[in-house]
N, C-alpha and C positions, 0 to 999 in steps of 0.2 A: 312553404315548408310544411307539408301536411304530415301528420303523425301516421304511424302504421295502424291498420285497423284493430290489431290486438291491443295496442296501447290506447287507442281512442275508446274502445269498449270498456277497458279497465278504468280509464279516467272518467268516463260517463257515470260510473257508479259512485264516484267520490266528488261529484260536483257540489260546491258550496254555494255558488251563486251563478245565475245565468242572466244575460241581457237578451231577452226575447225580442225586444223591439228593434234591436240593431240590424237584424237581417231584413226587416221591413223598411226601415228608414234609410239604410245605406246599401250600396253595392259593394260587397266585400271582394277586394282584389286579391289579397294575400293574407295568410294568418301566420302568426309568430308566437312561440311560447316564451314567456318571460318569467323570471323569478320575481319575488315580491318581498320587500323588507317589512316585516311585521313585528310587533311586540308580542309578548306571551299572551296578554289578555285578548289581543286581536285574533290570534290563532284559535283560542278557546271560543271566542265569539263566532268565528267562521264555522267551527265544528258544530256549534249549537244551532246553526241555521239562522235565517232571517236577514242575510246580507242582500244588498240591493245594488245593482249596477246601472239602473236606469239613469240617464242624464250624466253618466260619467264618461271621461275621455282621458287620453294620455297627452301630455304636453311636454315639450322640450324646454328646459330651463337650465342654463349654465352647462350645456353639453351633456346633460343627463335627461332621462325620460321619467316623468312623474305621473302617477295615477291620481287624477283629480276627481273629487266629488263622489267617490265610491263609499257607500254606507256599509260599515261593518258594525253590528250591534255590540254594545258593551257587554262584557262578561259580568254577570251579576255578583260573582264572588271575588271580583278583582281587588276590591278594597282601594287603597291609596293609588296604586299603579294603574288605575283604569285609563283607557285611551279615549281620545276624542273620536266620535264615530265617523265624521266626514273629513278627517285630516288628509293631507296629500301624502302619498306613499311612493317611495322610490322603486322603480322597476329595474331589474337586473338583466342585462343583455350582453352578448358578446359585442365587442367594439365594432366589428364589421356590420352586424345586424343593426346596431344602434345608429351608425352613420347612414345606412340605407334607409331606415325609417325616418330619421330626421330630415334627410334629403328629400324624400318623397313628401313629407309634410310641408316643408318650406317651398320646394320647387313646384310641385304638382297640385298644391292646394288640397291634399288629401287629409284625412283625419285618422288618428289611431284610436280605435274604439275597443274597449274590453268586451269580449264576447262571453267569457265565463271565467270564474275562479274555481279551481279544483285542486285536489291533493294528489301529488304524484305517487308512484309506487312506494317511494321511500317516506311518504307522509309530509312532503314539503309542499307548501302552497305555491301554485303557479297560476299565471294569468294567460289566457289565450287572447292575444290582441289581433284585431283585424284591421288591416290597412284599407280604408274605405273612402268612397266618394258618396256624397249625399244624393238621395233620390229626390226628384221633384214630386209635387203633389199628384200630378197626372200619372207619373210612373207608378206611384203607390196604388192608385186606383186601378190601373191596368193590371198590376200584379194580383190584386184581389180578384178581379174579373177572371183572370186566367186560372187562378187557384179554384174558384167556384166552378168554372167550366170543367176543369179536370175532375173535380169531385163528382159533378153531375154526370159526366161521361162514364166514369167508373161505375156509378150507380146504375146507369142505363145498361151497361154491358153485363152487370151481374143479373139484372132482371131478365135479360135476353136469354141467358143460359138456362 
């Protein structure tokens, strides 16, 4: 379920955190947009920047999907209500999407990986989840070789002109 280009461009401007390693380490089969239950200090921490999605994933527990190991820095003016930076956070999805994701994770051995956290047009925090299969080490090396070759080929074509 890909977003329209207009929405994708608008969302790109409001990205709070991005998992750059995910596209290298996994083959992304499908992407899904999910809501995220946050406390007030977590929203302020996301807006302040410094969130980290490396080594985070989504797991099914009790028929719900949870974001595990995502680091959202504490808001320094939060006081007593400060949040734990690596706590698990509940993801909000429509029941049909949730069942499809849970089925793929359990049946096909796939992983739900957060690709980015961003703020929607209405200012609501959203997570872009990728349904992914892990890449093997030799596949990663091949991907790097192809990328380098494409870059070198483009450089040669520019010099030729």
